[in-house]
MARSE-713537 format. One record per residue (C-alpha): y, z, x; residue number from 1. Coordinates in nm, 3 decimals. Layout:
BEGIN
<site><Y>Y</Y><Z>Z</Z><X>X</X><seq>NUM</seq></site>
...
//
This chain:
BEGIN
<site><Y>-9.129</Y><Z>14.943</Z><X>-7.066</X><seq>1</seq></site>
<site><Y>-8.973</Y><Z>14.764</Z><X>-6.823</X><seq>2</seq></site>
<site><Y>-9.300</Y><Z>14.658</Z><X>-6.629</X><seq>3</seq></site>
<site><Y>-9.410</Y><Z>14.500</Z><X>-6.996</X><seq>4</seq></site>
<site><Y>-9.085</Y><Z>14.303</Z><X>-6.994</X><seq>5</seq></site>
<site><Y>-9.178</Y><Z>14.179</Z><X>-6.673</X><seq>6</seq></site>
<site><Y>-8.907</Y><Z>14.412</Z><X>-6.453</X><seq>7</seq></site>
<site><Y>-8.946</Y><Z>14.630</Z><X>-6.169</X><seq>8</seq></site>
<site><Y>-8.860</Y><Z>14.944</Z><X>-6.269</X><seq>9</seq></site>
<site><Y>-8.668</Y><Z>15.143</Z><X>-5.976</X><seq>10</seq></site>
<site><Y>-8.554</Y><Z>15.539</Z><X>-6.031</X><seq>11</seq></site>
<site><Y>-8.238</Y><Z>15.648</Z><X>-5.893</X><seq>12</seq></site>
<site><Y>-7.944</Y><Z>15.914</Z><X>-5.944</X><seq>13</seq></site>
<site><Y>-7.594</Y><Z>15.775</Z><X>-5.999</X><seq>14</seq></site>
<site><Y>-7.443</Y><Z>16.102</Z><X>-5.878</X><seq>15</seq></site>
<site><Y>-7.675</Y><Z>16.093</Z><X>-5.571</X><seq>16</seq></site>
<site><Y>-7.574</Y><Z>15.808</Z><X>-5.365</X><seq>17</seq></site>
<site><Y>-7.893</Y><Z>15.815</Z><X>-5.135</X><seq>18</seq></site>
<site><Y>-8.125</Y><Z>15.741</Z><X>-5.438</X><seq>19</seq></site>
<site><Y>-7.949</Y><Z>15.435</Z><X>-5.509</X><seq>20</seq></site>
<site><Y>-8.005</Y><Z>15.276</Z><X>-5.129</X><seq>21</seq></site>
<site><Y>-8.385</Y><Z>15.312</Z><X>-5.249</X><seq>22</seq></site>
<site><Y>-8.368</Y><Z>15.166</Z><X>-5.560</X><seq>23</seq></site>
<site><Y>-8.135</Y><Z>14.838</Z><X>-5.522</X><seq>24</seq></site>
<site><Y>-8.267</Y><Z>14.516</Z><X>-5.342</X><seq>25</seq></site>
<site><Y>-8.058</Y><Z>14.360</Z><X>-5.140</X><seq>26</seq></site>
<site><Y>-8.075</Y><Z>14.000</Z><X>-5.361</X><seq>27</seq></site>
<site><Y>-7.942</Y><Z>14.162</Z><X>-5.700</X><seq>28</seq></site>
<site><Y>-7.695</Y><Z>13.942</Z><X>-5.847</X><seq>29</seq></site>
<site><Y>-7.576</Y><Z>14.145</Z><X>-6.154</X><seq>30</seq></site>
<site><Y>-7.499</Y><Z>14.544</Z><X>-6.182</X><seq>31</seq></site>
<site><Y>-7.484</Y><Z>14.690</Z><X>-6.514</X><seq>32</seq></site>
<site><Y>-7.348</Y><Z>15.034</Z><X>-6.535</X><seq>33</seq></site>
<site><Y>-7.464</Y><Z>15.171</Z><X>-6.895</X><seq>34</seq></site>
<site><Y>-7.542</Y><Z>15.533</Z><X>-6.783</X><seq>35</seq></site>
<site><Y>-7.379</Y><Z>15.782</Z><X>-6.995</X><seq>36</seq></site>
<site><Y>-7.427</Y><Z>16.187</Z><X>-7.021</X><seq>37</seq></site>
<site><Y>-7.313</Y><Z>16.175</Z><X>-7.386</X><seq>38</seq></site>
<site><Y>-7.325</Y><Z>16.534</Z><X>-7.542</X><seq>39</seq></site>
<site><Y>-7.583</Y><Z>16.665</Z><X>-7.739</X><seq>40</seq></site>
<site><Y>-7.432</Y><Z>16.914</Z><X>-7.933</X><seq>41</seq></site>
<site><Y>-7.265</Y><Z>16.896</Z><X>-8.254</X><seq>42</seq></site>
<site><Y>-6.958</Y><Z>17.078</Z><X>-8.114</X><seq>43</seq></site>
<site><Y>-6.952</Y><Z>16.934</Z><X>-7.756</X><seq>44</seq></site>
<site><Y>-6.772</Y><Z>17.183</Z><X>-7.455</X><seq>45</seq></site>
<site><Y>-6.537</Y><Z>17.046</Z><X>-7.209</X><seq>46</seq></site>
<site><Y>-6.778</Y><Z>17.119</Z><X>-6.969</X><seq>47</seq></site>
<site><Y>-7.050</Y><Z>16.877</Z><X>-7.115</X><seq>48</seq></site>
<site><Y>-6.749</Y><Z>16.565</Z><X>-7.143</X><seq>49</seq></site>
<site><Y>-6.670</Y><Z>16.633</Z><X>-6.780</X><seq>50</seq></site>
<site><Y>-7.040</Y><Z>16.539</Z><X>-6.684</X><seq>51</seq></site>
<site><Y>-6.996</Y><Z>16.240</Z><X>-6.891</X><seq>52</seq></site>
<site><Y>-6.694</Y><Z>16.170</Z><X>-6.720</X><seq>53</seq></site>
<site><Y>-6.868</Y><Z>16.214</Z><X>-6.348</X><seq>54</seq></site>
<site><Y>-7.153</Y><Z>15.974</Z><X>-6.456</X><seq>55</seq></site>
<site><Y>-6.898</Y><Z>15.742</Z><X>-6.595</X><seq>56</seq></site>
<site><Y>-6.637</Y><Z>15.708</Z><X>-6.305</X><seq>57</seq></site>
<site><Y>-6.812</Y><Z>15.874</Z><X>-5.989</X><seq>58</seq></site>
<site><Y>-7.154</Y><Z>15.688</Z><X>-6.080</X><seq>59</seq></site>
<site><Y>-6.944</Y><Z>15.345</Z><X>-6.103</X><seq>60</seq></site>
<site><Y>-6.831</Y><Z>15.407</Z><X>-5.724</X><seq>61</seq></site>
<site><Y>-7.148</Y><Z>15.495</Z><X>-5.590</X><seq>62</seq></site>
<site><Y>-7.321</Y><Z>15.190</Z><X>-5.766</X><seq>63</seq></site>
<site><Y>-7.050</Y><Z>14.972</Z><X>-5.612</X><seq>64</seq></site>
<site><Y>-7.106</Y><Z>15.133</Z><X>-5.252</X><seq>65</seq></site>
<site><Y>-7.471</Y><Z>15.088</Z><X>-5.275</X><seq>66</seq></site>
<site><Y>-7.453</Y><Z>14.731</Z><X>-5.428</X><seq>67</seq></site>
<site><Y>-7.514</Y><Z>14.446</Z><X>-5.169</X><seq>68</seq></site>
<site><Y>-7.245</Y><Z>14.196</Z><X>-5.081</X><seq>69</seq></site>
<site><Y>-7.393</Y><Z>13.937</Z><X>-5.287</X><seq>70</seq></site>
<site><Y>-7.365</Y><Z>14.102</Z><X>-5.648</X><seq>71</seq></site>
<site><Y>-7.185</Y><Z>13.806</Z><X>-5.847</X><seq>72</seq></site>
<site><Y>-7.125</Y><Z>13.985</Z><X>-6.176</X><seq>73</seq></site>
<site><Y>-7.057</Y><Z>14.370</Z><X>-6.260</X><seq>74</seq></site>
<site><Y>-7.087</Y><Z>14.484</Z><X>-6.613</X><seq>75</seq></site>
<site><Y>-6.974</Y><Z>14.806</Z><X>-6.793</X><seq>76</seq></site>
<site><Y>-7.060</Y><Z>14.911</Z><X>-7.160</X><seq>77</seq></site>
<site><Y>-6.696</Y><Z>15.071</Z><X>-7.249</X><seq>78</seq></site>
<site><Y>-6.607</Y><Z>15.180</Z><X>-7.596</X><seq>79</seq></site>
<site><Y>-6.332</Y><Z>15.003</Z><X>-7.851</X><seq>80</seq></site>
<site><Y>-6.161</Y><Z>15.289</Z><X>-7.950</X><seq>81</seq></site>
<site><Y>-6.054</Y><Z>15.324</Z><X>-7.614</X><seq>82</seq></site>
<site><Y>-5.766</Y><Z>15.096</Z><X>-7.755</X><seq>83</seq></site>
<site><Y>-5.751</Y><Z>15.242</Z><X>-8.061</X><seq>84</seq></site>
<site><Y>-5.367</Y><Z>15.203</Z><X>-8.206</X><seq>85</seq></site>
<site><Y>-5.201</Y><Z>15.499</Z><X>-8.288</X><seq>86</seq></site>
<site><Y>-5.078</Y><Z>15.416</Z><X>-8.620</X><seq>87</seq></site>
<site><Y>-5.414</Y><Z>15.258</Z><X>-8.721</X><seq>88</seq></site>
<site><Y>-5.309</Y><Z>14.905</Z><X>-8.701</X><seq>89</seq></site>
<site><Y>-5.571</Y><Z>14.635</Z><X>-8.613</X><seq>90</seq></site>
<site><Y>-5.600</Y><Z>14.548</Z><X>-8.245</X><seq>91</seq></site>
<site><Y>-5.806</Y><Z>14.328</Z><X>-7.996</X><seq>92</seq></site>
<site><Y>-5.873</Y><Z>14.283</Z><X>-7.626</X><seq>93</seq></site>
<site><Y>-5.501</Y><Z>14.233</Z><X>-7.566</X><seq>94</seq></site>
<site><Y>-5.375</Y><Z>14.552</Z><X>-7.689</X><seq>95</seq></site>
<site><Y>-5.282</Y><Z>14.833</Z><X>-7.492</X><seq>96</seq></site>
<site><Y>-5.502</Y><Z>15.126</Z><X>-7.444</X><seq>97</seq></site>
<site><Y>-5.464</Y><Z>15.478</Z><X>-7.562</X><seq>98</seq></site>
<site><Y>-5.761</Y><Z>15.660</Z><X>-7.413</X><seq>99</seq></site>
<site><Y>-5.814</Y><Z>16.005</Z><X>-7.531</X><seq>100</seq></site>
<site><Y>-6.036</Y><Z>16.310</Z><X>-7.385</X><seq>101</seq></site>
<site><Y>-6.363</Y><Z>16.120</Z><X>-7.465</X><seq>102</seq></site>
<site><Y>-6.242</Y><Z>15.777</Z><X>-7.349</X><seq>103</seq></site>
<site><Y>-6.038</Y><Z>15.818</Z><X>-7.012</X><seq>104</seq></site>
<site><Y>-6.310</Y><Z>15.822</Z><X>-6.791</X><seq>105</seq></site>
<site><Y>-6.445</Y><Z>15.455</Z><X>-6.969</X><seq>106</seq></site>
<site><Y>-6.041</Y><Z>15.353</Z><X>-6.908</X><seq>107</seq></site>
<site><Y>-6.105</Y><Z>15.453</Z><X>-6.566</X><seq>108</seq></site>
<site><Y>-6.408</Y><Z>15.262</Z><X>-6.498</X><seq>109</seq></site>
<site><Y>-6.238</Y><Z>14.951</Z><X>-6.653</X><seq>110</seq></site>
<site><Y>-5.935</Y><Z>14.991</Z><X>-6.421</X><seq>111</seq></site>
<site><Y>-6.193</Y><Z>15.028</Z><X>-6.073</X><seq>112</seq></site>
<site><Y>-6.398</Y><Z>14.704</Z><X>-6.206</X><seq>113</seq></site>
<site><Y>-6.068</Y><Z>14.565</Z><X>-6.232</X><seq>114</seq></site>
<site><Y>-5.918</Y><Z>14.641</Z><X>-5.927</X><seq>115</seq></site>
<site><Y>-6.241</Y><Z>14.593</Z><X>-5.691</X><seq>116</seq></site>
<site><Y>-6.336</Y><Z>14.273</Z><X>-5.870</X><seq>117</seq></site>
<site><Y>-6.026</Y><Z>14.121</Z><X>-5.725</X><seq>118</seq></site>
<site><Y>-6.121</Y><Z>14.246</Z><X>-5.380</X><seq>119</seq></site>
<site><Y>-6.465</Y><Z>14.216</Z><X>-5.338</X><seq>120</seq></site>
<site><Y>-6.512</Y><Z>13.871</Z><X>-5.526</X><seq>121</seq></site>
<site><Y>-6.768</Y><Z>14.009</Z><X>-5.854</X><seq>122</seq></site>
<site><Y>-6.673</Y><Z>13.907</Z><X>-6.223</X><seq>123</seq></site>
<site><Y>-6.610</Y><Z>14.251</Z><X>-6.398</X><seq>124</seq></site>
<site><Y>-6.726</Y><Z>14.200</Z><X>-6.772</X><seq>125</seq></site>
<site><Y>-6.613</Y><Z>14.502</Z><X>-6.975</X><seq>126</seq></site>
<site><Y>-6.812</Y><Z>14.483</Z><X>-7.292</X><seq>127</seq></site>
<site><Y>-6.630</Y><Z>14.731</Z><X>-7.532</X><seq>128</seq></site>
<site><Y>-6.887</Y><Z>14.855</Z><X>-7.809</X><seq>129</seq></site>
<site><Y>-6.831</Y><Z>14.989</Z><X>-8.148</X><seq>130</seq></site>
<site><Y>-7.051</Y><Z>15.316</Z><X>-8.287</X><seq>131</seq></site>
<site><Y>-7.406</Y><Z>15.251</Z><X>-8.184</X><seq>132</seq></site>
<site><Y>-7.706</Y><Z>15.327</Z><X>-8.406</X><seq>133</seq></site>
<site><Y>-8.107</Y><Z>15.230</Z><X>-8.366</X><seq>134</seq></site>
<site><Y>-8.436</Y><Z>15.323</Z><X>-8.480</X><seq>135</seq></site>
<site><Y>-8.525</Y><Z>15.485</Z><X>-8.167</X><seq>136</seq></site>
<site><Y>-8.158</Y><Z>15.627</Z><X>-8.093</X><seq>137</seq></site>
<site><Y>-8.121</Y><Z>15.984</Z><X>-8.067</X><seq>138</seq></site>
<site><Y>-7.814</Y><Z>16.019</Z><X>-8.300</X><seq>139</seq></site>
<site><Y>-7.956</Y><Z>15.813</Z><X>-8.534</X><seq>140</seq></site>
<site><Y>-8.262</Y><Z>15.998</Z><X>-8.615</X><seq>141</seq></site>
<site><Y>-8.069</Y><Z>16.290</Z><X>-8.604</X><seq>142</seq></site>
<site><Y>-7.840</Y><Z>16.158</Z><X>-8.900</X><seq>143</seq></site>
<site><Y>-8.174</Y><Z>16.068</Z><X>-9.093</X><seq>144</seq></site>
<site><Y>-8.298</Y><Z>16.403</Z><X>-9.030</X><seq>145</seq></site>
<site><Y>-7.955</Y><Z>16.558</Z><X>-9.190</X><seq>146</seq></site>
<site><Y>-7.908</Y><Z>16.314</Z><X>-9.423</X><seq>147</seq></site>
<site><Y>-8.222</Y><Z>16.416</Z><X>-9.616</X><seq>148</seq></site>
<site><Y>-8.096</Y><Z>16.775</Z><X>-9.581</X><seq>149</seq></site>
<site><Y>-7.793</Y><Z>16.665</Z><X>-9.740</X><seq>150</seq></site>
<site><Y>-7.632</Y><Z>16.782</Z><X>-9.427</X><seq>151</seq></site>
<site><Y>-7.408</Y><Z>16.511</Z><X>-9.297</X><seq>152</seq></site>
<site><Y>-7.048</Y><Z>16.580</Z><X>-9.412</X><seq>153</seq></site>
<site><Y>-6.848</Y><Z>16.251</Z><X>-9.488</X><seq>154</seq></site>
<site><Y>-6.497</Y><Z>16.384</Z><X>-9.300</X><seq>155</seq></site>
<site><Y>-6.169</Y><Z>16.346</Z><X>-9.437</X><seq>156</seq></site>
<site><Y>-6.039</Y><Z>16.036</Z><X>-9.596</X><seq>157</seq></site>
<site><Y>-6.085</Y><Z>15.952</Z><X>-9.968</X><seq>158</seq></site>
<site><Y>-5.867</Y><Z>16.282</Z><X>-10.015</X><seq>159</seq></site>
<site><Y>-5.562</Y><Z>16.294</Z><X>-10.171</X><seq>160</seq></site>
<site><Y>-5.492</Y><Z>15.972</Z><X>-10.229</X><seq>161</seq></site>
<site><Y>-5.594</Y><Z>15.872</Z><X>-9.885</X><seq>162</seq></site>
<site><Y>-5.816</Y><Z>15.559</Z><X>-9.750</X><seq>163</seq></site>
<site><Y>-6.117</Y><Z>15.646</Z><X>-9.546</X><seq>164</seq></site>
<site><Y>-6.063</Y><Z>15.511</Z><X>-9.205</X><seq>165</seq></site>
<site><Y>-6.242</Y><Z>15.184</Z><X>-9.099</X><seq>166</seq></site>
<site><Y>-6.470</Y><Z>15.229</Z><X>-8.836</X><seq>167</seq></site>
<site><Y>-6.675</Y><Z>14.967</Z><X>-8.613</X><seq>168</seq></site>
<site><Y>-7.022</Y><Z>15.002</Z><X>-8.588</X><seq>169</seq></site>
<site><Y>-7.296</Y><Z>14.789</Z><X>-8.412</X><seq>170</seq></site>
<site><Y>-7.695</Y><Z>14.787</Z><X>-8.405</X><seq>171</seq></site>
<site><Y>-7.834</Y><Z>14.871</Z><X>-7.993</X><seq>172</seq></site>
<site><Y>-7.990</Y><Z>14.539</Z><X>-8.040</X><seq>173</seq></site>
<site><Y>-7.697</Y><Z>14.329</Z><X>-8.106</X><seq>174</seq></site>
<site><Y>-7.515</Y><Z>14.524</Z><X>-7.814</X><seq>175</seq></site>
<site><Y>-7.752</Y><Z>14.476</Z><X>-7.571</X><seq>176</seq></site>
<site><Y>-7.757</Y><Z>14.048</Z><X>-7.662</X><seq>177</seq></site>
<site><Y>-7.409</Y><Z>14.068</Z><X>-7.602</X><seq>178</seq></site>
<site><Y>-7.504</Y><Z>14.180</Z><X>-7.257</X><seq>179</seq></site>
<site><Y>-7.754</Y><Z>13.954</Z><X>-7.197</X><seq>180</seq></site>
<site><Y>-7.486</Y><Z>13.661</Z><X>-7.319</X><seq>181</seq></site>
<site><Y>-7.214</Y><Z>13.777</Z><X>-7.077</X><seq>182</seq></site>
<site><Y>-7.470</Y><Z>13.749</Z><X>-6.801</X><seq>183</seq></site>
<site><Y>-7.584</Y><Z>13.438</Z><X>-6.901</X><seq>184</seq></site>
<site><Y>-7.232</Y><Z>13.307</Z><X>-6.934</X><seq>185</seq></site>
<site><Y>-7.127</Y><Z>13.464</Z><X>-6.633</X><seq>186</seq></site>
<site><Y>-6.837</Y><Z>13.611</Z><X>-6.814</X><seq>187</seq></site>
<site><Y>-6.522</Y><Z>13.807</Z><X>-6.733</X><seq>188</seq></site>
<site><Y>-6.273</Y><Z>14.029</Z><X>-6.856</X><seq>189</seq></site>
<site><Y>-6.309</Y><Z>14.239</Z><X>-7.205</X><seq>190</seq></site>
<site><Y>-6.482</Y><Z>14.154</Z><X>-7.503</X><seq>191</seq></site>
<site><Y>-6.520</Y><Z>14.377</Z><X>-7.826</X><seq>192</seq></site>
<site><Y>-6.852</Y><Z>14.421</Z><X>-7.933</X><seq>193</seq></site>
<site><Y>-6.906</Y><Z>14.499</Z><X>-8.294</X><seq>194</seq></site>
<site><Y>-7.015</Y><Z>14.349</Z><X>-8.648</X><seq>195</seq></site>
<site><Y>-6.877</Y><Z>14.131</Z><X>-8.854</X><seq>196</seq></site>
<site><Y>-6.775</Y><Z>14.381</Z><X>-9.118</X><seq>197</seq></site>
<site><Y>-6.587</Y><Z>14.757</Z><X>-9.062</X><seq>198</seq></site>
<site><Y>-6.698</Y><Z>15.017</Z><X>-9.255</X><seq>199</seq></site>
<site><Y>-6.588</Y><Z>15.366</Z><X>-9.375</X><seq>200</seq></site>
<site><Y>-6.748</Y><Z>15.707</Z><X>-9.276</X><seq>201</seq></site>
<site><Y>-6.844</Y><Z>15.725</Z><X>-9.635</X><seq>202</seq></site>
<site><Y>-6.976</Y><Z>15.377</Z><X>-9.684</X><seq>203</seq></site>
<site><Y>-7.212</Y><Z>15.410</Z><X>-9.361</X><seq>204</seq></site>
<site><Y>-7.370</Y><Z>15.714</Z><X>-9.438</X><seq>205</seq></site>
<site><Y>-7.363</Y><Z>15.656</Z><X>-9.827</X><seq>206</seq></site>
<site><Y>-7.568</Y><Z>15.350</Z><X>-9.779</X><seq>207</seq></site>
<site><Y>-7.827</Y><Z>15.510</Z><X>-9.511</X><seq>208</seq></site>
<site><Y>-7.886</Y><Z>15.761</Z><X>-9.764</X><seq>209</seq></site>
<site><Y>-7.940</Y><Z>15.577</Z><X>-10.042</X><seq>210</seq></site>
<site><Y>-8.215</Y><Z>15.373</Z><X>-9.812</X><seq>211</seq></site>
<site><Y>-8.344</Y><Z>15.709</Z><X>-9.755</X><seq>212</seq></site>
<site><Y>-8.348</Y><Z>15.832</Z><X>-10.096</X><seq>213</seq></site>
<site><Y>-8.164</Y><Z>16.085</Z><X>-9.956</X><seq>214</seq></site>
<site><Y>-7.879</Y><Z>16.314</Z><X>-10.166</X><seq>215</seq></site>
<site><Y>-7.520</Y><Z>16.174</Z><X>-10.135</X><seq>216</seq></site>
<site><Y>-7.335</Y><Z>16.337</Z><X>-9.855</X><seq>217</seq></site>
<site><Y>-7.080</Y><Z>16.553</Z><X>-9.952</X><seq>218</seq></site>
<site><Y>-6.707</Y><Z>16.579</Z><X>-9.862</X><seq>219</seq></site>
<site><Y>-6.539</Y><Z>16.807</Z><X>-9.640</X><seq>220</seq></site>
<site><Y>-6.189</Y><Z>16.796</Z><X>-9.514</X><seq>221</seq></site>
<site><Y>-6.098</Y><Z>16.706</Z><X>-9.181</X><seq>222</seq></site>
<site><Y>-5.969</Y><Z>17.061</Z><X>-9.060</X><seq>223</seq></site>
<site><Y>-6.297</Y><Z>17.215</Z><X>-9.208</X><seq>224</seq></site>
<site><Y>-6.502</Y><Z>16.977</Z><X>-8.997</X><seq>225</seq></site>
<site><Y>-6.348</Y><Z>17.045</Z><X>-8.674</X><seq>226</seq></site>
<site><Y>-6.489</Y><Z>17.396</Z><X>-8.731</X><seq>227</seq></site>
<site><Y>-6.834</Y><Z>17.258</Z><X>-8.727</X><seq>228</seq></site>
<site><Y>-6.801</Y><Z>16.903</Z><X>-8.520</X><seq>229</seq></site>
<site><Y>-6.522</Y><Z>16.993</Z><X>-8.284</X><seq>230</seq></site>
<site><Y>-6.174</Y><Z>16.847</Z><X>-8.272</X><seq>231</seq></site>
<site><Y>-6.316</Y><Z>16.530</Z><X>-8.085</X><seq>232</seq></site>
<site><Y>-6.576</Y><Z>16.421</Z><X>-8.338</X><seq>233</seq></site>
<site><Y>-6.393</Y><Z>16.521</Z><X>-8.608</X><seq>234</seq></site>
<site><Y>-6.055</Y><Z>16.302</Z><X>-8.504</X><seq>235</seq></site>
<site><Y>-6.324</Y><Z>15.983</Z><X>-8.434</X><seq>236</seq></site>
<site><Y>-6.456</Y><Z>15.970</Z><X>-8.777</X><seq>237</seq></site>
<site><Y>-6.094</Y><Z>15.998</Z><X>-8.960</X><seq>238</seq></site>
<site><Y>-5.876</Y><Z>15.803</Z><X>-8.732</X><seq>239</seq></site>
<site><Y>-5.879</Y><Z>15.395</Z><X>-8.826</X><seq>240</seq></site>
<site><Y>-6.040</Y><Z>15.138</Z><X>-8.549</X><seq>241</seq></site>
<site><Y>-6.000</Y><Z>14.844</Z><X>-8.683</X><seq>242</seq></site>
<site><Y>-6.106</Y><Z>14.558</Z><X>-8.469</X><seq>243</seq></site>
<site><Y>-6.244</Y><Z>14.220</Z><X>-8.386</X><seq>244</seq></site>
<site><Y>-6.542</Y><Z>14.039</Z><X>-8.254</X><seq>245</seq></site>
<site><Y>-6.397</Y><Z>13.688</Z><X>-8.246</X><seq>246</seq></site>
<site><Y>-6.359</Y><Z>13.668</Z><X>-7.887</X><seq>247</seq></site>
<site><Y>-6.699</Y><Z>13.771</Z><X>-7.808</X><seq>248</seq></site>
<site><Y>-6.834</Y><Z>13.508</Z><X>-8.040</X><seq>249</seq></site>
<site><Y>-6.624</Y><Z>13.248</Z><X>-7.905</X><seq>250</seq></site>
<site><Y>-6.646</Y><Z>13.282</Z><X>-7.530</X><seq>251</seq></site>
<site><Y>-7.022</Y><Z>13.466</Z><X>-7.513</X><seq>252</seq></site>
<site><Y>-7.186</Y><Z>13.241</Z><X>-7.771</X><seq>253</seq></site>
<site><Y>-7.274</Y><Z>13.593</Z><X>-7.943</X><seq>254</seq></site>
<site><Y>-7.367</Y><Z>13.636</Z><X>-8.296</X><seq>255</seq></site>
<site><Y>-7.476</Y><Z>13.986</Z><X>-8.394</X><seq>256</seq></site>
<site><Y>-7.855</Y><Z>13.983</Z><X>-8.576</X><seq>257</seq></site>
<site><Y>-7.756</Y><Z>14.249</Z><X>-8.806</X><seq>258</seq></site>
<site><Y>-7.388</Y><Z>14.095</Z><X>-8.922</X><seq>259</seq></site>
<site><Y>-7.325</Y><Z>14.430</Z><X>-9.121</X><seq>260</seq></site>
<site><Y>-7.403</Y><Z>14.788</Z><X>-9.119</X><seq>261</seq></site>
<site><Y>-7.618</Y><Z>14.744</Z><X>-9.408</X><seq>262</seq></site>
<site><Y>-7.834</Y><Z>14.512</Z><X>-9.276</X><seq>263</seq></site>
<site><Y>-7.870</Y><Z>14.712</Z><X>-8.947</X><seq>264</seq></site>
<site><Y>-7.958</Y><Z>14.995</Z><X>-9.157</X><seq>265</seq></site>
<site><Y>-8.220</Y><Z>14.829</Z><X>-9.331</X><seq>266</seq></site>
<site><Y>-8.356</Y><Z>14.736</Z><X>-9.046</X><seq>267</seq></site>
<site><Y>-8.371</Y><Z>15.055</Z><X>-8.929</X><seq>268</seq></site>
<site><Y>-8.520</Y><Z>15.220</Z><X>-9.228</X><seq>269</seq></site>
<site><Y>-8.752</Y><Z>14.964</Z><X>-9.272</X><seq>270</seq></site>
<site><Y>-8.877</Y><Z>15.017</Z><X>-8.873</X><seq>271</seq></site>
<site><Y>-8.913</Y><Z>15.398</Z><X>-8.962</X><seq>272</seq></site>
<site><Y>-9.135</Y><Z>15.360</Z><X>-9.276</X><seq>273</seq></site>
<site><Y>-9.335</Y><Z>15.104</Z><X>-9.082</X><seq>274</seq></site>
<site><Y>-9.402</Y><Z>15.352</Z><X>-8.774</X><seq>275</seq></site>
<site><Y>-9.427</Y><Z>15.695</Z><X>-9.016</X><seq>276</seq></site>
<site><Y>-9.105</Y><Z>15.763</Z><X>-8.847</X><seq>277</seq></site>
<site><Y>-8.949</Y><Z>15.834</Z><X>-9.208</X><seq>278</seq></site>
<site><Y>-9.274</Y><Z>16.022</Z><X>-9.338</X><seq>279</seq></site>
<site><Y>-9.233</Y><Z>16.268</Z><X>-9.097</X><seq>280</seq></site>
<site><Y>-8.889</Y><Z>16.315</Z><X>-9.113</X><seq>281</seq></site>
<site><Y>-8.945</Y><Z>16.411</Z><X>-9.494</X><seq>282</seq></site>
<site><Y>-9.209</Y><Z>16.638</Z><X>-9.402</X><seq>283</seq></site>
<site><Y>-9.006</Y><Z>16.818</Z><X>-9.158</X><seq>284</seq></site>
<site><Y>-8.709</Y><Z>16.827</Z><X>-9.467</X><seq>285</seq></site>
<site><Y>-8.956</Y><Z>16.929</Z><X>-9.722</X><seq>286</seq></site>
<site><Y>-9.115</Y><Z>17.233</Z><X>-9.525</X><seq>287</seq></site>
<site><Y>-8.757</Y><Z>17.347</Z><X>-9.415</X><seq>288</seq></site>
<site><Y>-8.663</Y><Z>17.359</Z><X>-9.792</X><seq>289</seq></site>
<site><Y>-9.005</Y><Z>17.515</Z><X>-9.906</X><seq>290</seq></site>
<site><Y>-8.925</Y><Z>17.772</Z><X>-9.639</X><seq>291</seq></site>
<site><Y>-8.595</Y><Z>17.923</Z><X>-9.742</X><seq>292</seq></site>
<site><Y>-8.384</Y><Z>18.121</Z><X>-9.439</X><seq>293</seq></site>
<site><Y>-8.219</Y><Z>18.396</Z><X>-9.603</X><seq>294</seq></site>
<site><Y>-7.883</Y><Z>18.505</Z><X>-9.308</X><seq>295</seq></site>
<site><Y>-7.656</Y><Z>18.810</Z><X>-9.364</X><seq>296</seq></site>
<site><Y>-7.306</Y><Z>18.722</Z><X>-9.393</X><seq>297</seq></site>
<site><Y>-7.017</Y><Z>18.888</Z><X>-9.301</X><seq>298</seq></site>
//
């Protein structure tokens, strides 16, 4: 994939410093630390998050140690909910951060780059992304698969008169385009990269289900969701994260190709229809329905 786009692929491990010396050329000008180890399990353990912490922070330190002196910019994809406000109010890049267990390492890398940029003379660009989705993304495909089985619950909100939480989303292609824009403009500082319109979980997954001709997602209260997806994931889906992409648009000249989750999800499902993924997901879903699994429950 890298070669087809005119690049030279090199393999290295951000947790093995010796491999980075072999992978990095002396003429590298821009370093992008996009590596993560986001847990794939539905209810991640603390040990799984620890590995992600190491990849982010220890990996950043190792990359900076291996980087040549000519590096002029270091770009780090962070997450907008590192600055989510406890009272659910709207926030931007100037807001105080409130990292939690999952975002603590992202905040630590932000701090590391700010500190090192001053001493080493490079520009540090931090792009805080919203929830990423794309046709070839692991989580997006899993969402589609589970929606067809009516196995994606809408967590919390909408119950007892409470409003659902507004959440920030961004298509992965738009996230990548923002990184390119930040490099081309030699940007430094913090930028929130989200689409133009936040969406509740009910709106996002409801729209996704409609496009897939899948059943409407069912609702479950947050306390019950914690039993199945864990406290961290349940809180992420029920905590308002209203922010803005105004600075990214103004300073980077960036515009999302998919301004809303509706545009992006339509593109995802269109891609799946074109390449056969949707037919494959439906076949798998139908085979599970045709072969019910009987369990003894005590």
